[in-house]
C-alpha positions in Angstrom: 45.2 -53.9 -6.0 41.6 -53.4 -7.1 41.2 -55.3 -10.4 38.0 -53.8 -11.5 39.7 -51.8 -14.2 43.1 -53.4 -14.6 45.0 -54.1 -17.8 47.6 -56.8 -18.4 50.3 -55.4 -20.7 53.5 -56.7 -22.2 56.9 -55.2 -23.1 59.2 -57.1 -25.5 62.9 -56.3 -25.5 66.3 -57.6 -26.4 67.7 -56.4 -23.1 68.3 -58.9 -20.3 66.3 -58.8 -17.1 69.3 -57.1 -15.4 69.4 -54.4 -18.0 65.7 -53.6 -18.4 63.9 -51.1 -16.2 60.6 -49.3 -16.5 60.7 -45.6 -17.4 58.5 -42.7 -18.5 57.7 -43.2 -22.2 57.7 -47.0 -21.8 55.7 -48.7 -24.6 53.6 -51.7 -23.8 51.0 -53.8 -25.7 48.1 -55.9 -24.7 49.1 -58.5 -27.2 51.6 -61.1 -26.0 52.4 -62.3 -29.6 53.2 -58.7 -30.6 55.4 -58.2 -27.5 57.3 -61.4 -28.4 58.1 -59.9 -31.8 59.9 -57.0 -30.2 62.5 -59.2 -28.4 63.3 -62.5 -26.8 62.5 -61.2 -23.2 58.9 -60.3 -22.5 57.9 -58.5 -19.3 54.4 -58.8 -18.1 52.9 -55.9 -16.2 49.5 -55.0 -14.7 48.2 -51.6 -14.2 45.1 -50.3 -12.5 43.5 -47.8 -14.8 41.2 -46.5 -12.1 41.7 -42.8 -11.7 44.2 -42.7 -14.6 43.8 -40.2 -17.4 44.0 -42.2 -20.6 44.2 -40.4 -23.9 43.8 -42.1 -27.2 45.9 -40.5 -30.0 44.4 -40.9 -33.5 47.4 -41.5 -35.7 48.2 -43.0 -39.1 50.6 -45.8 -38.8 52.0 -45.4 -42.3 52.7 -41.7 -41.7 54.5 -42.6 -38.4 56.6 -45.2 -40.2 57.5 -42.8 -43.0 58.5 -40.1 -40.6 59.7 -42.3 -37.7 57.7 -40.0 -35.5 55.4 -41.8 -33.0 53.1 -40.2 -30.4 55.1 -38.8 -27.4 58.3 -40.3 -28.8 60.5 -37.4 -27.6 60.9 -35.7 -24.2 59.2 -32.5 -25.2 56.0 -34.2 -26.3 56.1 -36.5 -23.3 56.5 -33.6 -20.9 53.8 -31.6 -22.7 51.3 -34.4 -22.5 52.2 -35.0 -18.8 51.7 -31.3 -18.1 48.1 -31.7 -19.4 47.5 -34.3 -16.7 47.6 -37.3 -19.0 48.9 -40.5 -17.4 48.8 -43.0 -20.3 48.3 -42.7 -24.0 47.2 -45.3 -26.5 47.8 -45.3 -30.2 48.0 -47.5 -33.3 51.5 -48.9 -33.7 53.3 -51.3 -36.0 56.1 -53.8 -35.7 59.1 -53.9 -38.0 57.2 -56.7 -40.0 54.2 -54.5 -40.4 51.8 -56.1 -37.9 49.6 -53.3 -36.5 48.7 -53.3 -32.8 47.7 -50.9 -30.0 50.5 -49.4 -27.9 50.1 -48.1 -24.4 52.7 -45.5 -23.5 53.5 -44.5 -19.9 53.3 -40.7 -19.6 53.2 -39.8 -15.9 55.1 -40.8 -12.8 51.7 -41.9 -11.3 51.2 -44.4 -14.2 54.8 -45.6 -13.9 54.3 -46.1 -10.2 51.1 -48.0 -10.8 52.9 -50.6 -13.0 53.3 -54.0 -11.2 55.5 -56.7 -12.7 53.9 -60.2 -12.6 
């Protein structure tokens, strides 16, 4: 894998390694401490961003918390974004304790296929 434009990302979960799988809509963060706050099991992934269409969504974390509506958090929004050719979105997110962080959400099959567990 060419590492010129590679991101190391983390996914925290309460699922065991046997239960956890990657999927479209998967949320990751580039902050290990934040990932650890989402669960006792943290999966480390790398992804080459070369040739990926990455779209940053400007969102208000407090509005998302109030409405419990996060970018591409449902199948219709996920499909619509994928239909526009987007592979990965980034947006401001927040943990249950209020710590804000950047989330990277997998939108396309191409991005999902590019994830490599390390």
